[in-house]
Phi, psi and omega in degrees: 000128184286164180299319181297317180297317179296323178295316179299316180298319180297319180295314179297321178297319179295321179296315180299316179298317180298315180297314180296322178296316179298317179299316181295325179292312181297323183282347173277189179265018186300324182258007183267161181245142173280165177299321180297320179294319178297317180296325179298324183274318194250349176294141181243181178297336180273351185290131174226161184225139180225138178276117179229125179053036178080011181237140176277108186259129179275131177213164174225141186226104186229152175086176179224151180125200181295133186284140172236130178254126184245132186234124182280173180273185190301317182257016185261185176220177178292348175295345174309328190256014183308308184293318181296318180296315180300320184283334192242353186288350176282349181235344183227156170271113187259111181248119179229144182227164172252128182294159182307134178082001180244150177056237182255013178270141177282175174214167173239158181284171182305325183273357183253351184282130179292160179294138174079006179284127178228158178295317181293329175292324178293322177299314182293324178295318179301307185289332175295317178294336178273004176087013177273098184257346181257212183276165181201165173264157178233137174228130180219140179247137179055230182292345170296330173293326176299314178296319181299317180290331175293318177300312183297321181288325183272340181227061186296334180281352183255335187265118182280306179217155182233140171234125176234149181228121175042060179254146179288140177272345177200170181308135183231141177216125179257112181294154179303325183297340180268359182262158179299157183303319182297321180289319179298317178297319179296321180290320178297312181295310188280316185276322185273314186267302182286330187055038181201132182267109183284173176298323178299325177300312184293327176297313180293315185292317180288327175300324177293322183278344181276139174293323177233096185303336179294346176280348183283124183264152176298325180298317181292320178300316179297318178300312182293324176300310181296314184295333183261008173250030172298152175303129188290142176206144180295143181256134175294135186305319180297347180264007177260108190297333183271359185269095178206160180274159175302323181295316179291324177299314178299318180298316180295314184293320177293339181277352180281118180248347181289146172307135188229130172263123176253110175264126184233118175278116191280349179262023181282119180281344181270315177238083183292175186306329181295339178285341175297312179295323179298323179288306186295331179292339180269343181267072190279344184257351184260143171283118189256142169239129183249133176227118183260143177241101192297326190248015186252150182266205194296331185245075184299328181293336177265318186283318187217062181300331180294342180267343181260334185295313180301312179295327177295314181297319179295318181294315182290330183281338184285150177292327177233171173299143186233157172280123178254144185295133180267000000 
């Protein structure tokens, strides 16, 4: 074997070792954060914690007036509502929480969850402990809208009005083949090989979900990267907001009787415009107001809060559901 061949083999061997070492590091917890570390970085003066169903749940309670409960989506945090809370807390009591396993909230494993624990029940326990004994408004984005409609359907005498944004009407799954090449490559590298979602992944993925990627801030990408590199632990199925059957989804949506504002971002690649009709056709008992956002993507409360706050305020202030200008 010649010297050149041996050199090539040595180089290839070094590359293989380097790649395998990198994979083992990413697949370990070396780049992950504990819940305590996340709280050290991201807890604010408004952060409070309450034990619900054996989990330490992060929430913030700001402002005075009629209470509004805000629920984030599956990969979100209560930071989803920063702009809305800032704009509305002078007139409303804004209560926002992080669902189990998200943001700064703890979670329990599948074998540790008590019988009958539900996300909508946890929401009601939280606001009950905060002294909200009467009616309130609900706002939910994406699968947070799923949780909001469950609350509204199960406690119709408590929910005054509901606002949902780009929420699934039934279980939804977007195959990789339907996503842009850059997103598919990021998912293959991060999910299949590294088994860890890097900051670059979140930059690519959120750019895909945004109607106008130039609205995506570095601060938000960093936040989502950090929040999603928590030390991995299995999640109990009842604590996954998007995990429901079509039959149960129909039951929940048909059970919503409160006037409901549906804000729909029309540039959403996950829930395109045809999903708006799929949702509203199932909400047969609620008086609906529809507000469309033509150039916004899947997370309107994050991408374009200035476009959602005026219609929300108009809807909540009206005696009845109102038509808001599209």
